[in-house]
N, CA, C and O atoms as a GROMACS GRO file, in nm:
protein
  312
    1UNK      N    1  -3.052  -5.526   2.547
    1UNK     CA    2  -3.188  -5.550   2.500
    1UNK      C    3  -3.273  -5.437   2.420
    1UNK      O    4  -3.280  -5.324   2.470
    2UNK      N    5  -3.314  -5.454   2.340
    2UNK     CA    6  -3.334  -5.350   2.231
    2UNK      C    7  -3.480  -5.264   2.263
    2UNK      O    8  -3.487  -5.284   2.384
    3UNK      N    9  -3.564  -5.205   2.239
    3UNK     CA   10  -3.734  -5.190   2.339
    3UNK      C   11  -3.846  -5.236   2.210
    3UNK      O   12  -3.967  -5.216   2.208
    4UNK      N   13  -3.772  -5.295   2.118
    4UNK     CA   14  -3.872  -5.380   2.001
    4UNK      C   15  -3.889  -5.525   2.076
    4UNK      O   16  -3.999  -5.581   2.078
    5UNK      N   17  -3.789  -5.573   2.128
    5UNK     CA   18  -3.763  -5.716   2.223
    5UNK      C   19  -3.834  -5.679   2.311
    5UNK      O   20  -3.920  -5.762   2.343
    6UNK      N   21  -3.836  -5.563   2.380
    6UNK     CA   22  -3.881  -5.587   2.549
    6UNK      C   23  -4.046  -5.573   2.538
    6UNK      O   24  -4.110  -5.644   2.614
    7UNK      N   25  -4.132  -5.468   2.430
    7UNK     CA   26  -4.230  -5.443   2.360
    7UNK      C   27  -4.273  -5.639   2.311
    7UNK      O   28  -4.373  -5.689   2.362
    8UNK      N   29  -4.211  -5.698   2.242
    8UNK     CA   30  -4.256  -5.800   2.181
    8UNK      C   31  -4.293  -5.909   2.332
    8UNK      O   32  -4.394  -5.976   2.350
    9UNK      N   33  -4.163  -5.894   2.429
    9UNK     CA   34  -4.167  -6.015   2.509
    9UNK      C   35  -4.313  -5.945   2.608
    9UNK      O   36  -4.400  -6.025   2.640
   10UNK      N   37  -4.322  -5.856   2.634
   10UNK     CA   38  -4.434  -5.795   2.734
   10UNK      C   39  -4.581  -5.820   2.660
   10UNK      O   40  -4.682  -5.830   2.730
   11UNK      N   41  -4.589  -5.830   2.526
   11UNK     CA   42  -4.715  -5.881   2.471
   11UNK      C   43  -4.755  -6.019   2.425
   11UNK      O   44  -4.855  -6.046   2.359
   12UNK      N   45  -4.647  -6.115   2.476
   12UNK     CA   46  -4.637  -6.223   2.523
   12UNK      C   47  -4.665  -6.324   2.667
   12UNK      O   48  -4.680  -6.444   2.687
   13UNK      N   49  -4.663  -6.197   2.751
   13UNK     CA   50  -4.737  -6.252   2.872
   13UNK      C   51  -4.803  -6.302   2.910
   13UNK      O   52  -4.795  -6.348   3.024
   14UNK      N   53  -4.966  -6.328   2.782
   14UNK     CA   54  -4.982  -6.477   2.842
   14UNK      C   55  -4.947  -6.591   2.772
   14UNK      O   56  -4.906  -6.580   2.657
   15UNK      N   57  -4.958  -6.703   2.827
   15UNK     CA   58  -4.943  -6.833   2.836
   15UNK      C   59  -5.071  -6.891   2.725
   15UNK      O   60  -5.194  -6.891   2.735
   16UNK      N   61  -4.975  -6.940   2.613
   16UNK     CA   62  -5.068  -7.067   2.552
   16UNK      C   63  -5.114  -7.159   2.604
   16UNK      O   64  -5.124  -7.147   2.726
   17UNK      N   65  -5.168  -7.300   2.539
   17UNK     CA   66  -5.214  -7.340   2.637
   17UNK      C   67  -5.133  -7.497   2.500
   17UNK      O   68  -5.112  -7.464   2.383
   18UNK      N   69  -5.102  -7.654   2.549
   18UNK     CA   70  -5.033  -7.689   2.531
   18UNK      C   71  -5.047  -7.706   2.340
   18UNK      O   72  -4.964  -7.681   2.253
   19UNK      N   73  -5.226  -7.774   2.329
   19UNK     CA   74  -5.218  -7.765   2.203
   19UNK      C   75  -5.236  -7.655   2.138
   19UNK      O   76  -5.236  -7.675   2.016
   20UNK      N   77  -5.253  -7.539   2.168
   20UNK     CA   78  -5.249  -7.407   2.085
   20UNK      C   79  -5.084  -7.378   2.034
   20UNK      O   80  -5.056  -7.347   1.919
   21UNK      N   81  -4.974  -7.397   2.153
   21UNK     CA   82  -4.848  -7.352   2.104
   21UNK      C   83  -4.844  -7.468   1.976
   21UNK      O   84  -4.783  -7.425   1.878
   22UNK      N   85  -4.910  -7.635   1.959
   22UNK     CA   86  -4.851  -7.696   1.876
   22UNK      C   87  -4.921  -7.650   1.731
   22UNK      O   88  -4.855  -7.654   1.627
   23UNK      N   89  -5.014  -7.621   1.733
   23UNK     CA   90  -5.117  -7.558   1.606
   23UNK      C   91  -5.006  -7.427   1.569
   23UNK      O   92  -4.944  -7.431   1.462
   24UNK      N   93  -4.989  -7.328   1.654
   24UNK     CA   94  -4.882  -7.258   1.597
   24UNK      C   95  -4.768  -7.254   1.570
   24UNK      O   96  -4.709  -7.176   1.496
   25UNK      N   97  -4.720  -7.365   1.646
   25UNK     CA   98  -4.595  -7.408   1.516
   25UNK      C   99  -4.649  -7.447   1.364
   25UNK      O  100  -4.597  -7.393   1.267
   26UNK      N  101  -4.746  -7.534   1.350
   26UNK     CA  102  -4.704  -7.606   1.259
   26UNK      C  103  -4.790  -7.519   1.161
   26UNK      O  104  -4.807  -7.567   1.048
   27UNK      N  105  -4.856  -7.374   1.194
   27UNK     CA  106  -4.893  -7.270   1.137
   27UNK      C  107  -4.749  -7.192   1.111
   27UNK      O  108  -4.716  -7.179   0.993
   28UNK      N  109  -4.688  -7.156   1.183
   28UNK     CA  110  -4.558  -7.084   1.154
   28UNK      C  111  -4.449  -7.233   1.029
   28UNK      O  112  -4.410  -7.203   0.916
   29UNK      N  113  -4.439  -7.295   1.056
   29UNK     CA  114  -4.362  -7.363   0.956
   29UNK      C  115  -4.491  -7.360   0.812
   29UNK      O  116  -4.447  -7.368   0.698
   30UNK      N  117  -4.576  -7.354   0.824
   30UNK     CA  118  -4.657  -7.318   0.692
   30UNK      C  119  -4.611  -7.220   0.598
   30UNK      O  120  -4.568  -7.216   0.483
   31UNK      N  121  -4.648  -7.111   0.729
   31UNK     CA  122  -4.624  -6.995   0.661
   31UNK      C  123  -4.402  -6.974   0.628
   31UNK      O  124  -4.371  -6.894   0.540
   32UNK      N  125  -4.319  -7.025   0.681
   32UNK     CA  126  -4.171  -7.059   0.593
   32UNK      C  127  -4.205  -7.139   0.439
   32UNK      O  128  -4.192  -7.103   0.322
   33UNK      N  129  -4.250  -7.253   0.500
   33UNK     CA  130  -4.246  -7.296   0.363
   33UNK      C  131  -4.305  -7.228   0.228
   33UNK      O  132  -4.274  -7.273   0.118
   34UNK      N  133  -4.383  -7.129   0.241
   34UNK     CA  134  -4.475  -7.090   0.182
   34UNK      C  135  -4.342  -7.023   0.080
   34UNK      O  136  -4.319  -7.048  -0.039
   35UNK      N  137  -4.275  -6.938   0.164
   35UNK     CA  138  -4.125  -6.851   0.152
   35UNK      C  139  -4.017  -6.912   0.048
   35UNK      O  140  -3.956  -6.838  -0.029
   36UNK      N  141  -4.000  -7.035   0.050
   36UNK     CA  142  -3.901  -7.135   0.021
   36UNK      C  143  -3.911  -7.106  -0.087
   36UNK      O  144  -4.028  -7.083  -0.116
   37UNK      N  145  -3.804  -7.090  -0.210
   37UNK     CA  146  -3.794  -7.121  -0.340
   37UNK      C  147  -3.744  -7.200  -0.370
   37UNK      O  148  -3.625  -7.227  -0.353
   38UNK      N  149  -3.873  -7.292  -0.455
   38UNK     CA  150  -3.799  -7.459  -0.508
   38UNK      C  151  -3.761  -7.455  -0.601
   38UNK      O  152  -3.809  -7.394  -0.697
   39UNK      N  153  -3.638  -7.539  -0.598
   39UNK     CA  154  -3.538  -7.531  -0.752
   39UNK      C  155  -3.662  -7.539  -0.844
   39UNK      O  156  -3.779  -7.526  -0.808
   40UNK      N  157  -3.617  -7.562  -0.969
   40UNK     CA  158  -3.734  -7.607  -1.087
   40UNK      C  159  -3.678  -7.767  -1.150
   40UNK      O  160  -3.576  -7.800  -1.089
   41UNK      N  161  -3.720  -7.866  -1.250
   41UNK     CA  162  -3.713  -7.990  -1.256
   41UNK      C  163  -3.552  -7.992  -1.281
   41UNK      O  164  -3.464  -8.050  -1.217
   42UNK      N  165  -3.540  -7.891  -1.420
   42UNK     CA  166  -3.376  -7.869  -1.408
   42UNK      C  167  -3.300  -7.805  -1.355
   42UNK      O  168  -3.190  -7.795  -1.410
   43UNK      N  169  -3.320  -7.745  -1.246
   43UNK     CA  170  -3.198  -7.716  -1.166
   43UNK      C  171  -3.172  -7.858  -1.029
   43UNK      O  172  -3.070  -7.886  -0.966
   44UNK      N  173  -3.309  -7.918  -1.027
   44UNK     CA  174  -3.263  -8.032  -0.935
   44UNK      C  175  -3.212  -8.159  -1.022
   44UNK      O  176  -3.153  -8.248  -0.961
   45UNK      N  177  -3.233  -8.171  -1.158
   45UNK     CA  178  -3.155  -8.234  -1.231
   45UNK      C  179  -3.004  -8.226  -1.199
   45UNK      O  180  -2.917  -8.303  -1.158
   46UNK      N  181  -3.014  -8.106  -1.237
   46UNK     CA  182  -2.855  -8.082  -1.252
   46UNK      C  183  -2.727  -8.069  -1.117
   46UNK      O  184  -2.605  -8.053  -1.125
   47UNK      N  185  -2.812  -8.083  -1.005
   47UNK     CA  186  -2.789  -8.093  -0.832
   47UNK      C  187  -2.785  -8.242  -0.823
   47UNK      O  188  -2.709  -8.290  -0.739
   48UNK      N  189  -2.866  -8.332  -0.908
   48UNK     CA  190  -2.838  -8.434  -0.912
   48UNK      C  191  -2.667  -8.537  -0.944
   48UNK      O  192  -2.593  -8.614  -0.883
   49UNK      N  193  -2.679  -8.460  -1.104
   49UNK     CA  194  -2.598  -8.466  -1.164
   49UNK      C  195  -2.478  -8.452  -1.081
   49UNK      O  196  -2.411  -8.554  -1.064
   50UNK      N  197  -2.436  -8.332  -1.023
   50UNK     CA  198  -2.323  -8.272  -0.958
   50UNK      C  199  -2.299  -8.389  -0.847
   50UNK      O  200  -2.196  -8.454  -0.833
   51UNK      N  201  -2.434  -8.402  -0.762
   51UNK     CA  202  -2.360  -8.490  -0.642
   51UNK      C  203  -2.345  -8.630  -0.687
   51UNK      O  204  -2.288  -8.701  -0.604
   52UNK      N  205  -2.382  -8.689  -0.798
   52UNK     CA  206  -2.322  -8.826  -0.814
   52UNK      C  207  -2.205  -8.829  -0.909
   52UNK      O  208  -2.153  -8.936  -0.942
   53UNK      N  209  -2.158  -8.699  -0.956
   53UNK     CA  210  -2.059  -8.735  -1.016
   53UNK      C  211  -1.914  -8.704  -0.899
   53UNK      O  212  -1.805  -8.756  -0.926
   54UNK      N  213  -1.932  -8.615  -0.771
   54UNK     CA  214  -1.858  -8.615  -0.691
   54UNK      C  215  -1.851  -8.717  -0.591
   54UNK      O  216  -1.740  -8.750  -0.548
   55UNK      N  217  -1.966  -8.776  -0.546
   55UNK     CA  218  -1.914  -8.931  -0.506
   55UNK      C  219  -1.888  -9.006  -0.564
   55UNK      O  220  -1.832  -9.100  -0.508
   56UNK      N  221  -1.916  -9.014  -0.729
   56UNK     CA  222  -1.839  -9.155  -0.733
   56UNK      C  223  -1.691  -9.048  -0.792
   56UNK      O  224  -1.632  -9.110  -0.881
   57UNK      N  225  -1.648  -8.959  -0.772
   57UNK     CA  226  -1.482  -8.938  -0.793
   57UNK      C  227  -1.460  -8.945  -0.650
   57UNK      O  228  -1.383  -9.039  -0.629
   58UNK      N  229  -1.496  -8.887  -0.543
   58UNK     CA  230  -1.476  -8.953  -0.352
   58UNK      C  231  -1.458  -9.100  -0.376
   58UNK      O  232  -1.353  -9.148  -0.333
   59UNK      N  233  -1.558  -9.194  -0.448
   59UNK     CA  234  -1.485  -9.342  -0.434
   59UNK      C  235  -1.379  -9.372  -0.512
   59UNK      O  236  -1.290  -9.439  -0.459
   60UNK      N  237  -1.368  -9.340  -0.621
   60UNK     CA  238  -1.256  -9.368  -0.711
   60UNK      C  239  -1.096  -9.369  -0.652
   60UNK      O  240  -1.007  -9.454  -0.657
   61UNK      N  241  -1.109  -9.188  -0.574
   61UNK     CA  242  -0.996  -9.162  -0.502
   61UNK      C  243  -0.989  -9.241  -0.356
   61UNK      O  244  -0.880  -9.274  -0.309
   62UNK      N  245  -1.095  -9.265  -0.300
   62UNK     CA  246  -1.062  -9.361  -0.182
   62UNK      C  247  -0.992  -9.531  -0.254
   62UNK      O  248  -0.899  -9.597  -0.208
   63UNK      N  249  -1.050  -9.552  -0.336
   63UNK     CA  250  -1.034  -9.674  -0.401
   63UNK      C  251  -0.857  -9.686  -0.476
   63UNK      O  252  -0.770  -9.773  -0.482
   64UNK      N  253  -0.868  -9.581  -0.511
   64UNK     CA  254  -0.689  -9.560  -0.554
   64UNK      C  255  -0.602  -9.615  -0.448
   64UNK      O  256  -0.535  -9.718  -0.448
   65UNK      N  257  -0.622  -9.505  -0.339
   65UNK     CA  258  -0.558  -9.522  -0.203
   65UNK      C  259  -0.556  -9.603  -0.115
   65UNK      O  260  -0.471  -9.605  -0.026
   66UNK      N  261  -0.644  -9.679  -0.125
   66UNK     CA  262  -0.667  -9.809  -0.094
   66UNK      C  263  -0.596  -9.927  -0.100
   66UNK      O  264  -0.539  -9.993  -0.013
   67UNK      N  265  -0.616  -9.946  -0.280
   67UNK     CA  266  -0.507 -10.017  -0.382
   67UNK      C  267  -0.357 -10.006  -0.310
   67UNK      O  268  -0.289 -10.094  -0.257
   68UNK      N  269  -0.320  -9.814  -0.335
   68UNK     CA  270  -0.189  -9.803  -0.316
   68UNK      C  271  -0.126  -9.819  -0.154
   68UNK      O  272  -0.005  -9.810  -0.131
   69UNK      N  273  -0.227  -9.844  -0.047
   69UNK     CA  274  -0.158  -9.860   0.099
   69UNK      C  275  -0.146 -10.014   0.102
   69UNK      O  276  -0.062 -10.072   0.170
   70UNK      N  277  -0.266 -10.094   0.000
   70UNK     CA  278  -0.236 -10.222   0.040
   70UNK      C  279  -0.119 -10.288  -0.025
   70UNK      O  280  -0.059 -10.390   0.008
   71UNK      N  281  -0.098 -10.198  -0.137
   71UNK     CA  282   0.068 -10.264  -0.254
   71UNK      C  283   0.187 -10.246  -0.134
   71UNK      O  284   0.265 -10.334  -0.098
   72UNK      N  285   0.177 -10.086  -0.074
   72UNK     CA  286   0.272 -10.054   0.018
   72UNK      C  287   0.292 -10.157   0.140
   72UNK      O  288   0.406 -10.203   0.142
   73UNK      N  289   0.194 -10.212   0.260
   73UNK     CA  290   0.205 -10.264   0.348
   73UNK      C  291   0.247 -10.438   0.266
   73UNK      O  292   0.310 -10.524   0.326
   74UNK      N  293   0.208 -10.450   0.160
   74UNK     CA  294   0.211 -10.591   0.151
   74UNK      C  295   0.380 -10.591   0.086
   74UNK      O  296   0.442 -10.698   0.088
   75UNK      N  297   0.434 -10.488   0.041
   75UNK     CA  298   0.549 -10.502   0.006
   75UNK      C  299   0.662 -10.454   0.130
   75UNK      O  300   0.784 -10.459   0.136
   76UNK      N  301   0.544 -10.400   0.230
   76UNK     CA  302   0.658 -10.399   0.367
   76UNK      C  303   0.634 -10.516   0.407
   76UNK      O  304   0.717 -10.606   0.399
   77UNK      N  305   0.544 -10.526   0.444
   77UNK     CA  306   0.512 -10.693   0.540
   77UNK      C  307   0.568 -10.843   0.417
   77UNK      O  308   0.548 -10.961   0.444
   78UNK      N  309   0.601 -10.819   0.354
   78UNK     CA  310   0.560 -10.889   0.260
   78UNK      C  311   0.649 -11.027   0.248
   78UNK      O  312   0.623 -11.110   0.161
   0.00000   0.00000   0.00000
C-alpha cells in the first residue's frame, strides 16, 4: 500500500454519522456531475438517429432469419 493511501486512511479514523455520510454522498455526486461533459443538442440528435437505425437494422436481420428458419422448418416437416 502506498504512503498516500495510508495517510488518507489515517485521516478518516473519525467515524461519520449516518446522515452525515448521506449528505457527503450527495455532495460528491453533484461534484462528479459538474465534471461531466454533456452532449450538445446536435450530438444528442446524432446519437439518437444512430441508435434507431441500428435497432431497425437488427430487427430486420432478426425478421429475415425468422422467416428463413420458418420456411426451412415448414419444408423439412411439411
